[in-house]
N, C-alpha and C positions, 0 to 999 in steps of 0.2 A: 415630653411635651404632649398635652392632650389636644385633640383637634375635633371640634364639634361635639364635645361631651357636655351633657347637661349636668350642672351642679358642681362637681369637683368638691373642693373643701369649703366652698361658699364663703371664703374669707372676704371677697369683695362685697358680698351681700351683708355681712356683719358690719362692714364699714358704713354702708348705706343705712342699715338698720339703726345705727347710732344716731344718724342725722334725723331719721324719722322719730326716734324717741324724744329728741330735743324739740322738734317742730310740733309734734302731736298730730295724730291722725285726724282729729276733729270730725265734723259732720260732713262726710263726703257726698252724700246725697246721690248715690248711684241708682240707676234703674237697671237691675240685673235681670236677665232672662232666666227662666227655669231651665234645668238641664234638659238637653234634647237627646235622651238616650235612644240609640238605634238610628239616629239621623245626624246629618252634618251639623255640628254646633257652629252657628254663624255669628254669635255675639256673646258677650260676657255671661258667665253662669253664676249661680248663687254659691258663694264660698262658705256658707253655713257658719257664720260667726267670726270670720277672719278680720272683719273691720273692727271688732271689739277685742280681738286677741292678736296683738302684734307678733307674738311668738309664732302663732299659727301662720300668719301672713309671711313671716320670715321663712318658714319651712316650705310654703307653697310657691313663693316667688322664685322660681328656679331659672337661672340664666343659662345660656349656651356659651361655653368658654373655650378658649384656646390659650395654650401656654403652660409653663411650669407652675404647678400648684404651689410651689415654694418661692415663686418670684417675689421680690421685696415690694413691688408696687402693683396695684390693681387698677386697670383702666376700665371704667364702667360706662357702657353706652346704652342709652335708651333710644330705640328707633322705631319708626313707622314705615311700612313698606310702600306707601303711596305718596310719601313726601319727597320732593326732589332734592332737598338738602341732605336727606339721609342717603339717597342714591349717590350723591357727590362724595359723601364721607366714605361709604362702603366701597365704591369703585375706584376712587382716586387716592384717598388718604389712608384707608385701612391697610392696603398692601404695604405702604411705607411703615405704618405702625407695626405691622407684623414683622417686617424685615429688619427694622432697626431697633425695635424695643422688645418685641416678644421673642423672636428667635435668638436674640442675644442674651435672654434670661433676665433682662431688666424688669419686665412687666408681664402681667397676665391680662388678657382681654376678656371681658364678660359682656355679653349682649342680652339686654332685656327688651321685651316687646312693649311698646307704648302705642297702642291703637288710638289715634287721635279722633277718629270718627267710627263709632261702634255700630252704626246702622248696618244691617245685614247686606243691603244692596250695594254698599260701598265696597265690601269685600276684604277690608284689611285685617279683620279678626280672623277670617278664614285663611287669608294668606299667611298669617303668623302660624296658624296650626299646620298649614301645608308644609312650611319650611321645616317644622319640627317633625312632621311625618317623614319627610325626606331624611331627617337626621336619624331615624330608626334604621336607615340603610347606609349610614355613614356619609350622607351627602348634604348635611344641613347647609354648609357654607356655599356649596355649589348652587343649591336651590335659592338660598338667600340672595345671592348675586343675580341669579336669573330673574327673580322677581323685580329687582331694581333695574336691570337692563330692559325689561319689558313693561315698565310702569304704565305707559300710555296704552299698550295693547290690552292688558287685563283690566286696567282701570275703566276703560270704555266698554268692555264686553259685558253683556248682561248675564252670560252663563259662566259665573265664576268657577263653579265646580268643574265644568268641562274644560275650561281654560287651564286650571291648575293641574288637572289630570294630564292635559296635553304637555304641559311643562315637564311633568315627571317622565312622560314618554320620551321627550326630547333629550332628557338627561340620562336615559337608559335605566330608569329605576324599575323595579319589579312592579308591574301594573296592578296585580291583584293585592299585593301587600299595601301599596300606597293608597289605592282606592278604598280598601277596608278601613284604613286609618282615617282618611279624609272624611268618609261618610260615617262618622261616629262623633263622639264627644271627646275623643282622645286629645290630650294637651289643652283642652278648653280651660281646665283649672289653672294650669301654669300660666297661660297667656292672660287670663283674667287677673291672677294674682300679681303678675308683672305690671299690668295696667293700673291696678289699685295702688301698688307701691309708687308708681310714677305720680299718681294723683296725690298721694299722701305727702310726697316730697315737694309738691307744688311745682313740678317741672312744667314750664309753660309751653315748650315746643320741642321739636326734634330736629336733628339729633341732639340729645343732651349728653354731655360727656363729663364724667366725674373721675377724678384721679386721687388715690389715697393709698395709705399703707396701714398695715395692721396696727391697731392701737391709736390711730389718729383720725381726725375728722377729714372727710373727703373735700377736695377742692372742686367746686362746680365751675367748669371752665367757661370763659366768655364766648368761645367759638369751638369749632370741631376741626380746625386745620392742624396738620401734622406739627408745624413748628410750635404751636401753642401746647399741644400734648407733650411733645418732647421736652419743652422747657419745664413743664410741671413735673414730669417724671424725673428729670435731672435735678430739679430743685429738691425733691423728696430724697433722692439718693445722696445728694451732698449736704443735706440738712439745712438748706437755705430757705425752704418753703415754710418752715414753722409747723409742718404736719407732724 
């Protein structure tokens, strides 16, 4: 089982990519910021042609995953760190998903960033980068959950950089390593690509949960509750879903 690893075999992404290919990426009309080399990237960056090249977007949109790479089912979650329903999923339903579906080998979970509001002052793009910076120290999921537990605190704070550094200190991360990552454009490309992918799929809100198996189209679930996810996974495993 992998825990907090970016990428893996990307099987879940290939499932999503099939859906993108059918939908068509269309004219997305994004306003992308130029790269902020040497300073903290606070909003999406220019992916240099990814919108015109779906294979490039496929390679750049890297999830953070947990579970057996050979699991028969992939659960794909698109989440925003400042949205309360995403906190509900991550803190209440994801533990059950991990315990009953991932740890049993039935499914693999992949998390993609979907920043609903990309304005720098809102801070969700920076939050997504901060979680991935924590992942460099093997603590992605810990930081991920810490962001959700403290949504109101950091959401209202004007000093997002300072607050996210404080969170790293609270979790016992190496201060210098985390600060160096946060005050750069590291992971800006991945977070941007995940955001573009969510837009291409026309996902209207978060958390968006898709469930699928290799070689089949994913099911875009009507809600994020564990019973719904379990039913979809079991339906794929017993062949009743038509996936």
